[in-house]
C-alpha positions as a Markdown table, in Angstrom:
| # | Residue | x | y | z |
|---|---|---|---|---|
| 1 | Met | 0.2 | 0.1 | -0.2 |
| 2 | Ile | 1.1 | 3.5 | -0.8 |
| 3 | Arg | 1.9 | 5.4 | 2.6 |
| 4 | Pro | 2.5 | 9.2 | 1.7 |
| 5 | Val | 4.3 | 11.5 | 4.0 |
| 6 | Ala | 2.8 | 14.9 | 2.5 |
| 7 | Leu | 0.4 | 16.1 | 0.2 |
| 8 | Ser | 2.9 | 18.4 | -1.1 |
| 9 | Gly | 2.2 | 20.5 | -4.2 |
| 10 | Ala | -0.8 | 21.8 | -6.4 |
| 11 | His | 0.1 | 22.7 | -10.2 |
| 12 | Met | -2.2 | 25.1 | -12.5 |
| 13 | Glu | -1.9 | 25.9 | -16.2 |
| 14 | Cys | -2.3 | 29.4 | -17.3 |
| 15 | Thr | -1.7 | 31.2 | -20.6 |
| 16 | Ser | 0.6 | 33.6 | -19.6 |
| 17 | Leu | 3.0 | 33.3 | -16.5 |
| 18 | Glu | 3.6 | 37.3 | -17.2 |
| 19 | Glu | -0.3 | 37.7 | -16.6 |
| 20 | Thr | -1.1 | 35.5 | -14.0 |
| 21 | Val | 1.8 | 35.5 | -11.3 |
| 22 | Pro | 1.1 | 39.1 | -10.5 |
| 23 | Ala | -2.5 | 38.4 | -9.7 |
| 24 | Leu | -1.6 | 35.7 | -7.7 |
| 25 | Thr | 1.2 | 37.2 | -5.9 |
| 26 | Asp | -0.3 | 40.8 | -5.2 |
| 27 | Leu | -3.8 | 40.0 | -5.1 |
| 28 | Leu | -3.7 | 36.7 | -3.4 |
| 29 | Gly | -0.5 | 36.9 | -1.1 |
| 30 | Phe | 1.5 | 34.6 | -3.1 |
| 31 | Thr | 5.3 | 35.0 | -3.0 |
| 32 | Glu | 7.6 | 33.7 | -6.0 |
| 33 | Ala | 10.0 | 31.1 | -4.7 |
| 34 | Ser | 11.3 | 30.0 | -8.1 |
| 35 | Arg | 11.3 | 30.5 | -12.0 |
| 36 | Ala | 12.1 | 28.4 | -14.6 |
| 37 | Pro | 11.1 | 28.5 | -18.4 |
| 38 | Gly | 7.4 | 28.2 | -18.6 |
| 39 | Thr | 7.3 | 27.3 | -15.0 |
| 40 | Ala | 6.9 | 29.2 | -11.6 |
| 41 | Thr | 6.6 | 28.1 | -8.3 |
| 42 | Leu | 4.7 | 29.8 | -5.5 |
| 43 | Arg | 4.7 | 29.7 | -1.6 |
| 44 | His | 1.8 | 31.3 | 0.9 |
| 45 | Pro | 2.6 | 32.3 | 4.4 |
| 46 | His | 1.5 | 29.7 | 6.8 |
| 47 | Ser | 1.1 | 27.1 | 4.0 |
| 48 | Asn | 2.9 | 23.4 | 3.8 |
| 49 | Trp | 2.6 | 23.3 | 0.3 |
| 50 | Thr | 3.4 | 24.7 | -3.0 |
| 51 | Leu | 1.8 | 25.8 | -6.5 |
| 52 | Thr | 3.5 | 25.4 | -9.3 |
| 53 | Val | 1.7 | 27.5 | -12.5 |
| 54 | His | 2.4 | 26.1 | -16.2 |
| 55 | Glu | 2.6 | 28.1 | -19.0 |
| 56 | Gly | 0.9 | 27.3 | -22.1 |
| 57 | Gly | -2.4 | 26.3 | -21.6 |
| 58 | Glu | -5.7 | 27.6 | -23.7 |
| 59 | Pro | -8.0 | 30.1 | -22.3 |
| 60 | Tyr | -11.4 | 28.3 | -21.0 |
| 61 | Pro | -13.6 | 31.3 | -20.1 |
| 62 | Asp | -16.5 | 28.8 | -19.2 |
| 63 | Arg | -14.4 | 26.9 | -16.8 |
| 64 | Pro | -16.7 | 25.5 | -14.1 |
| 65 | Arg | -16.3 | 27.2 | -10.8 |
| 66 | His | -16.3 | 24.0 | -9.2 |
| 67 | His | -12.9 | 23.7 | -10.5 |
| 68 | His | -10.8 | 26.1 | -8.7 |
| 69 | Phe | -8.3 | 27.0 | -5.7 |
| 70 | Gly | -8.5 | 28.7 | -2.7 |
| 71 | Val | -7.1 | 31.2 | -0.1 |
| 72 | Arg | -8.4 | 32.3 | 3.2 |
| 73 | Val | -9.0 | 35.3 | 5.5 |
| 74 | Glu | -10.1 | 35.4 | 9.1 |
| 75 | His | -13.3 | 37.7 | 8.8 |
| 76 | Lys | -16.5 | 37.7 | 7.0 |
| 77 | Thr | -16.2 | 41.9 | 6.2 |
| 78 | Glu | -12.7 | 40.9 | 4.5 |
| 79 | Val | -14.4 | 38.7 | 1.9 |
| 80 | Asp | -16.7 | 41.8 | 0.9 |
| 81 | Ala | -13.8 | 44.1 | 0.8 |
| 82 | Ala | -12.1 | 41.6 | -1.6 |
| 83 | Arg | -14.8 | 41.8 | -3.9 |
| 84 | Gln | -14.8 | 45.9 | -4.0 |
| 85 | Tyr | -10.8 | 45.3 | -4.4 |
| 86 | Leu | -11.1 | 43.3 | -7.2 |
| 87 | Asn | -13.8 | 45.0 | -8.9 |
| 88 | Ala | -12.0 | 48.1 | -8.9 |
| 89 | His | -8.7 | 46.8 | -10.2 |
| 90 | Arg | -10.2 | 44.5 | -12.6 |
| 91 | Asp | -8.6 | 46.2 | -15.7 |
| 92 | Glu | -5.0 | 46.6 | -14.3 |
| 93 | Tyr | -5.0 | 42.7 | -13.4 |
| 94 | His | -7.0 | 41.5 | -16.9 |
| 95 | Leu | -9.6 | 39.5 | -14.4 |
| 96 | Gly | -12.4 | 37.9 | -15.5 |
| 97 | His | -15.7 | 37.3 | -13.8 |
| 98 | Val | -16.0 | 38.7 | -10.1 |
| 99 | Asp | -18.5 | 36.9 | -8.2 |
| 100 | Ala | -20.8 | 38.3 | -5.4 |
| 101 | Pro | -19.9 | 36.5 | -1.9 |
| 102 | Val | -22.1 | 33.5 | -1.2 |
| 103 | Val | -22.7 | 31.0 | 1.5 |
| 104 | Gly | -21.6 | 27.2 | 1.2 |
| 105 | His | -20.5 | 24.5 | 2.7 |
| 106 | Gly | -20.0 | 26.5 | 6.0 |
| 107 | Ser | -17.9 | 29.4 | 4.3 |
| 108 | Tyr | -18.5 | 32.8 | 3.0 |
| 109 | Ser | -16.7 | 33.1 | 0.2 |
| 110 | Leu | -16.3 | 34.9 | -3.5 |
| 111 | His | -15.0 | 33.3 | -6.5 |
| 112 | Phe | -12.8 | 35.4 | -9.3 |
| 113 | Gln | -11.1 | 34.4 | -12.7 |
| 114 | Glu | -7.5 | 35.2 | -12.8 |
| 115 | Pro | -6.2 | 36.1 | -16.5 |
| 116 | Gly | -5.7 | 32.6 | -17.1 |
| 117 | Thr | -9.4 | 31.8 | -16.7 |
| 118 | Asn | -8.8 | 29.8 | -13.4 |
| 119 | Tyr | -11.2 | 30.2 | -10.7 |
| 120 | Trp | -9.9 | 31.1 | -7.4 |
| 121 | Glu | -11.9 | 31.6 | -4.2 |
| 122 | Ile | -11.4 | 33.8 | -1.4 |
| 123 | Glu | -12.9 | 32.1 | 1.5 |
| 124 | Cys | -14.1 | 32.7 | 5.5 |
| 125 | Tyr | -15.1 | 30.4 | 8.2 |
| 126 | Glu | -15.7 | 33.0 | 10.9 |
| 127 | Asp | -19.0 | 31.7 | 11.8 |
| 128 | Val | -18.2 | 28.2 | 12.0 |
| 129 | Leu | -15.2 | 29.1 | 14.2 |
| 130 | Arg | -17.7 | 30.6 | 16.6 |
| 131 | Lys | -18.2 | 27.3 | 18.2 |
| 132 | Asp | -15.1 | 26.0 | 20.1 |
| 133 | Ser | -15.9 | 22.6 | 18.2 |
| 134 | Gly | -16.0 | 24.4 | 14.8 |
| 135 | Gly | -12.4 | 23.9 | 13.5 |
| 136 | Glu | -12.5 | 20.2 | 14.6 |
| 137 | Arg | -14.3 | 18.4 | 12.5 |
| 138 | Leu | -13.1 | 17.0 | 8.7 |
| 139 | Gly | -9.5 | 16.9 | 10.1 |
| 140 | Gly | -9.5 | 20.4 | 11.0 |
| 141 | Val | -9.8 | 21.8 | 7.2 |
| 142 | Arg | -12.1 | 24.6 | 8.6 |
| 143 | Ser | -10.0 | 25.6 | 11.5 |
| 144 | Arg | -7.2 | 28.2 | 11.3 |
| 145 | His | -4.3 | 27.6 | 9.1 |
| 146 | Trp | -2.1 | 29.5 | 10.5 |
| 147 | Asp | -0.6 | 30.5 | 14.0 |
| 148 | Glu | -2.6 | 33.6 | 15.2 |
| 149 | Ala | 0.2 | 34.9 | 17.1 |
| 150 | Gly | 2.3 | 35.2 | 13.9 |
| 151 | Val | -0.1 | 37.2 | 12.3 |
| 152 | Glu | -0.3 | 41.2 | 12.1 |
| 153 | Glu | -3.2 | 42.7 | 13.2 |
| 154 | Ser | -3.1 | 45.5 | 10.7 |
| 155 | Leu | -4.8 | 44.8 | 7.3 |
| 156 | Pro | -3.0 | 46.3 | 4.1 |
| 157 | Ser | -4.9 | 49.3 | 2.5 |
| 158 | Arg | -7.1 | 46.6 | 0.2 |
| 159 | Gly | -8.8 | 45.5 | 3.4 |
| 160 | Tyr | -8.3 | 42.1 | 3.0 |
| 161 | Leu | -5.5 | 39.8 | 4.2 |
| 162 | Pro | -5.3 | 36.0 | 2.3 |
| 163 | Leu | -3.5 | 34.2 | 5.4 |
| 164 | Ala | -3.1 | 30.6 | 3.8 |
| 165 | Phe | -3.3 | 28.6 | 0.4 |
| 166 | Thr | -6.0 | 26.0 | 1.9 |
| 167 | His | -7.3 | 23.9 | -1.1 |
| 168 | Gly | -8.0 | 22.9 | -4.5 |
| 169 | Thr | -10.8 | 21.0 | -6.1 |
| 170 | Leu | -11.6 | 18.3 | -8.5 |
| 171 | Gly | -14.6 | 16.5 | -10.1 |
| 172 | Ala | -15.9 | 13.0 | -9.1 |
| 173 | Thr | -19.0 | 11.3 | -10.5 |
| 174 | Asp | -19.4 | 8.9 | -7.1 |
| 175 | Ala | -18.1 | 10.5 | -4.1 |
| 176 | Asp | -18.4 | 7.4 | -2.4 |
| 177 | Ala | -16.3 | 5.5 | -4.6 |
| 178 | Tyr | -13.5 | 8.3 | -4.8 |
| 179 | Gly | -13.1 | 8.7 | -1.3 |
| 180 | His | -12.4 | 4.8 | -1.6 |
| 181 | Phe | -9.7 | 5.5 | -4.3 |
| 182 | Ile | -8.2 | 8.0 | -2.3 |
| 183 | Glu | -7.9 | 6.0 | 0.8 |
| 184 | Gln | -7.2 | 2.3 | -0.6 |
| 185 | Val | -4.9 | 3.6 | -3.8 |
| 186 | Leu | -3.3 | 7.1 | -2.9 |
| 187 | Gly | -3.1 | 6.2 | 0.9 |
| 188 | Leu | -4.6 | 9.6 | 1.8 |
| 189 | Glu | -7.5 | 10.8 | 4.1 |
| 190 | Ala | -10.8 | 11.1 | 2.6 |
| 191 | His | -13.4 | 12.8 | 4.7 |
| 192 | Arg | -16.9 | 12.6 | 4.1 |
| 193 | Ala | -18.1 | 16.2 | 4.7 |
| 194 | Tyr | -21.7 | 16.1 | 2.5 |
| 195 | Ala | -23.1 | 13.4 | 0.7 |
| 196 | Ala | -21.7 | 14.5 | -2.4 |
| 197 | Val | -18.2 | 16.1 | -1.2 |
| 198 | Arg | -15.1 | 14.7 | 0.1 |
| 199 | Tyr | -12.2 | 16.8 | 1.7 |
| 200 | Ile | -9.0 | 15.0 | 0.6 |
| 201 | Lys | -5.8 | 15.4 | 2.9 |
| 202 | His | -2.7 | 14.3 | 4.5 |
| 203 | Pro | -3.3 | 13.9 | 8.3 |
| 204 | Thr | -0.4 | 15.9 | 9.8 |
| 205 | Thr | -1.4 | 19.1 | 7.6 |
| 206 | Lys | -4.2 | 21.3 | 7.1 |
| 207 | His | -4.3 | 22.2 | 3.6 |
| 208 | Phe | -7.1 | 19.8 | 1.3 |
| 209 | Val | -8.3 | 18.7 | -1.8 |
| 210 | Val | -12.4 | 19.3 | -2.3 |
| 211 | Ala | -13.7 | 16.2 | -4.2 |
| 212 | Leu | -16.9 | 17.2 | -5.7 |
| 213 | Gln | -19.7 | 14.9 | -6.9 |
| 214 | Val | -20.8 | 16.6 | -10.6 |
| 215 | Pro | -23.1 | 15.6 | -13.0 |
| 216 | Gln | -20.3 | 16.1 | -15.8 |
| 217 | Leu | -16.8 | 15.7 | -15.5 |
| 218 | His | -14.3 | 18.0 | -17.1 |
| 219 | Gln | -11.0 | 17.0 | -18.8 |
| 220 | Phe | -7.5 | 18.5 | -18.1 |
| 221 | Ser | -4.1 | 18.3 | -18.8 |
| 222 | Pro | -1.5 | 16.7 | -16.7 |
| 223 | Asn | -0.2 | 20.7 | -15.7 |
| 224 | Phe | -3.6 | 20.5 | -13.5 |
| 225 | Arg | -2.8 | 17.7 | -10.9 |
| 226 | Phe | -1.8 | 17.3 | -7.1 |
| 227 | Thr | 1.6 | 16.1 | -5.8 |
| 228 | Val | 1.8 | 13.3 | -3.3 |
| 229 | Thr | 4.9 | 13.0 | -1.7 |
| 230 | Leu | 6.6 | 9.4 | -0.7 |
| 231 | Glu | 9.5 | 8.9 | 1.7 |
| 232 | Ser | 11.9 | 7.9 | -0.7 |
| 233 | Pro | 12.9 | 7.3 | -4.3 |
| 234 | Glu | 12.5 | 3.5 | -4.0 |
| 235 | Ala | 9.3 | 4.0 | -2.3 |
| 236 | Val | 8.0 | 5.8 | -5.7 |
| 237 | Glu | 9.4 | 2.9 | -7.4 |
| 238 | Asp | 7.6 | 0.3 | -5.8 |
| 239 | Ala | 4.4 | 2.2 | -5.9 |
| 240 | His | 5.1 | 2.6 | -9.7 |
| 241 | Arg | 5.6 | -1.5 | -9.8 |
| 242 | Glu | 2.3 | -1.7 | -7.7 |
| 243 | Leu | 0.3 | 0.3 | -9.5 |
| 244 | Gln | 1.5 | -1.4 | -12.9 |
| 245 | Ala | 0.6 | -4.5 | -11.9 |
| 246 | Arg | -3.1 | -3.6 | -10.6 |
| 247 | Lys | -4.1 | -0.5 | -12.9 |
| 248 | Ser | -7.1 | -2.0 | -13.7 |
| 249 | Glu | -8.2 | -2.8 | -10.6 |
| 250 | Ala | -6.8 | 0.4 | -8.8 |
| 251 | Gly | -9.1 | 2.4 | -11.1 |
| 252 | Leu | -6.2 | 4.0 | -13.2 |
| 253 | Thr | -6.8 | 5.3 | -16.6 |
| 254 | Glu | -3.6 | 5.9 | -17.5 |
| 255 | Leu | 0.0 | 5.5 | -15.9 |
| 256 | Gly | 3.0 | 7.7 | -16.8 |
| 257 | Ser | 6.6 | 6.3 | -17.1 |
| 258 | Leu | 8.7 | 6.4 | -14.2 |
| 259 | Gln | 11.3 | 9.4 | -14.2 |
| 260 | Thr | 14.0 | 9.0 | -12.1 |
| 261 | Asp | 17.4 | 10.3 | -12.0 |
| 262 | Gly | 19.1 | 8.5 | -8.9 |
| 263 | Ala | 18.4 | 11.2 | -6.5 |
| 264 | Thr | 14.6 | 11.7 | -7.4 |
| 265 | Ala | 11.7 | 9.9 | -8.8 |
| 266 | Ser | 8.2 | 10.7 | -10.0 |
| 267 | Phe | 5.4 | 9.6 | -11.9 |
| 268 | Val | 1.5 | 10.8 | -12.9 |
| 269 | Leu | -1.4 | 8.9 | -13.0 |
| 270 | Arg | -4.8 | 10.0 | -14.2 |
| 271 | Asp | -7.7 | 8.5 | -12.2 |
| 272 | Met | -11.3 | 7.0 | -13.0 |
| 273 | Asn | -12.6 | 10.7 | -13.3 |
| 274 | Gly | -9.9 | 11.9 | -15.4 |
| 275 | Asn | -8.2 | 13.7 | -12.6 |
| 276 | Trp | -4.4 | 13.6 | -12.3 |
| 277 | Trp | -1.9 | 13.1 | -9.4 |
| 278 | Glu | 1.8 | 13.1 | -9.0 |
| 279 | Leu | 4.0 | 10.7 | -6.9 |
| 280 | Ala | 7.1 | 11.9 | -6.1 |
| 281 | Ala | 10.2 | 11.9 | -3.9 |
């Protein structure tokens, strides 16, 4: 069985790094950790995983909102302030849709499109956290992802402060079956939030992937994937052999070749819903 040590990264495709990266750093609080031809790796305060942005994708103006990534703020008023700020600077950052805030799955949030047409969510769980037990369920995903002692009291002039990169999302046709795949094949936790929603995470960290049961799946390139880290390159090689031997039983539609240079190893796989995952060390 695969035994991951971390859910370590998310990957996103955009049309232009020069347009998308400023929207993520200026508007969502990311910092650029590294840059290579065609890719930029970003980090976020208080977040234990990375976001790698790949250049070269086609614009997708009608991208479904269930396919998005999210950051979190502390207060509901910040979500309202974010909407005002995004609308005021919409042309400057070449933003697409900026939705009105909504209440859903316990959060108060808004969605907007960065220049590469990917949706981002600015979310808040202030109401849930009014109860002491509000953040304890579901692996703690709704609790604060940051150390309160390390957060500055003052907000920037834009009126909202994204404190953590909390989640990404993907689609599934059967939430129960997908939860089983996540636990039995990938070795991650799958928390049942609602009948059609599973929160996927590693037990040692709070960031997560939301699996939503949807009537229609949308296929994306391998540049949209989540990285699961194993303890060693040898563990990655073992996992590749295991999955190759039971590809059909595991529900894989595609298994990439093993990439290794002696010091590192990785491969990608495509699950029964067309979602891409990377196993690496």
